[in-house]
N, C-alpha and C positions, 0 to 999 in steps of 0.2 A: 422069719415071721414078719409079715407086713403090718406096720402100725396103723391102726384105725385113726382117721383124722378126728380130732376133737374140736368143738367150737371155740375159737380164740378171738377175743376182743382186742384188736391191735390199737384201739384208741384208748384203752384203759390199762395203764401200767400200775400193777399192784406193788411193785418194787422198782425204785429208781435210784441208781448209784451214779454219782458224778465226782470225778477227780479224787477217787479214794486212794489214800496212801497209808501204808502201815510198815513200820520197821521194828525190828527187835535188836536194840543196840546198833551195831554197824551193818546188820543184815536187812537190806531193803526188800521186803516181800512183795508188797503191792505198790506200784509206781504210777498211779494215776488211772485207776480202773473206772470205766464207764459201762453201765449195764442197765437194761430194762427187762423186767419180767412182766408179761402181759396176762390179763385175766384168762384163765383156762389153759395156759401154755405149760408144757413140759420143756424147760430149758436145761440142757446138759452143759456143765462146765468141765472141760477136759484140761489135763495138764499133768506133767510129771510130778512125782513125789517132791514135796518141798517147795512147790511153786505158789502156794498161798491159797489153794482152793478151799480148804477147811477154814482158814483164817477169814476168808471172805464171808462165809455163811455165819460164822460166829459174830462177826461185826454186824451183819444184817439182823441177827436175832438179839443183839445187845449184850452178848456174852463177852465181847471184846470192844474196846474203844479205838476208833480210827485216829491216826495222827492228823489227817487232813482229809477234806472232802465232805460230801453230803450224802446221806442215806435216808430215803423216804420209804416207809413201809405202810401200805394201806392208808396213804395220805398223811402219815405222821412222820415228822423229822425226828429220828430216834435220839439225836443229840439235844433236842430242845423240849423233851417231855419229862415229866416227873417219874420217880420210881414207880409210883402207883399206876400211872398211865402205861409205863413200859411193861409192867406185870400183866396188865389187862391186854396189851397188844400181843404179848407172848402166848396168851391163851388162844389167840386166833392164828397162831403159827405152830405147825407140827414139826418137830425136829426128830428125825429118825437117825439115831446115832449108829456109828460103825459097829459097835459091840452090842447093840440092841438095848443096853442099859437097863436090863431087868433086875429086879430085886431077888436075889437067890433064895432068901428066906421066906418068900411069899409064893403062894400058888399062882397059876395063871390068872385065876379069877381075882385074887387080891391085887395082883399087879395092875389089872385093868380097872379095878374099882378105885385105886389110889388117886388118880387125877380127878375122878368125878367127886369123890368125897372132899378133896381139897379145893376144887374150883366150882362145883355145882351144889352148893349147900342147899338143903331143903328137899332134895330128891328122896322119894320113898324107896323102900327096899325093892318093891316091884319094879320101879322105874330103873333102878341101878342094875338089877338082874337082866332086864330086857336090853338095856344099852350094852352090857357086857356080851350077852349072847348074840346080839346083832352084829357087832364088829368082829367077833370071833367067827361067825358064820361068813362074814364078808371076806375074811382071809382064809377060809376053808379049814379052820382048826377048832371048831366047836367041841370036838371030842377031847381036847386037851385041857378043858376048863379047870379041872381039879388036879392037874399035874404040876410038878415043880419044874423050874427052868432047867435044872440039871438032867431032867428026864427027856428033854427035847433035843432034836438035832439042831445044827447051826442054822439051817434054812427055816426051821420052825421058830426058832428064837427071833430071827429077823422078822418073820410074819407077825409074831406076837408083839414085837416092838412097834411095828407099823400099826397094829390094831390098837395098842395103847395110845398112840398118837391120834388116831382117827376118832377115838371115843369122845373127844371134845369138839368134833366137827370143825376142824381148822379150815381156814380159807386158803392158807399157803402151806405147802409141805417142803421141807428142806431135808434132802436125803444125803447123808455123808457116806460115800462108798458102800452102797446098798448090797453089792454082790461080792465084796471082799471076803476071801477065804472060803467061798462056796464052790462046790463042784459044778461043772457046766450045765447039767440038767436043772439043778436047783437055781442057778443063775437065771436061766430062761424063765422059770416059774416066778422068781422075784420081779423080773422085768415085766412079765405079764400082769403081775399084781399092781405094780406102779401105774401101768396104763389103765387098769380097772379102777384104781383109786381116782385117777384123773377124770374118767368118764362118770363114775357113779357118785362121787362126792364133789364134783365140779371144782377141783382144786387147781391152783396154780403152783407149779413146783420147780425148784432148782435141784438138780441131781448132780452131785459132785462125784466124779469117777475118773479112773484111768482105764476102765474096761470099755473098749470100743464096741463090743457086742451090746453091752448095756446102753451105750450112747446111741447106737444105730436103732435099737429096738424101742427105746423110750422117748427119744428126743424129737420134739417138733422143730427145735432149733438147737444148734451146737455152737458153743463159744470156746475157743482154745486160748488158755492163759500161757503166754510166753514172755519171759523176762519181766514179769510183774504187770503186764498189760494184756488186754484181749487183742490179739493180732489177726485171728481168723474167726469168722462168724458167718453162719448161714445154715443150710441143711447139711446133713452128714456128708453127702456127696460133694457139696460146694467147698466145705472145709478141707477135704482131703484131695481135691482135684488140684494138686500142686506138686512141684518138685522141691519145695522149700526144705532145706536141709534139717530144719528143726521139726518139721511136721511129718515128712515122708517116713523116717525111721520109726516114728511112733506107730504109724499105720502098719508098716512091714512087720514090726515085732508082734502085733496083735493078730495079724491075719496071714502072714507068710512065715511058716515055721520050717 
């Protein structure tokens, strides 16, 4: 599947990360990370398990605090803003969790209503219903509106998780392993959905994955995290046009069986 080009403003960085370091006791995860995400761009962050990919986006969203470095999101330095400002900033950031993070005791409708009721006070019942139906239609699952999460497939839960994030019209999307645990056909459908979200909602996204098919199909740019730093960056082809002993086996495992 050839990715359609989206308009990207390379003069406007919506996320800027400089000199980011993070350790857990004696384990140094991030060792001076520099990164820019541009308006309208899908940036894929690749790396082996345990290399700090998920730690990076948790720092960006303010869920973890860095040991050192600077992180600016939508013009705000997340270390120098109040809790109220951070909460307001998070509303502008959509976080698609690996496990979809749906509430098992709520129907799909109630799961999608929850962020609206919490963050968009004053909406009428009619406005809420329209918002829920619009995002469900956008992910192709309007028919599941009254179902429980337990009645959905893994791919459907991923889609509903993305819909719940989209309902607040975020400017930035952070995807944590969006295709993990899914069959190959469903993976392709999720990849297509990520690209549709980019085009239709004009989002800027960081996609954390170790799935090279996902990287190739969704990424306008790919950055590979090696030894706590970004050592390879560019198009998918540019990143993997190398005999680097850390990079080549990663490619071979995904595409040469």
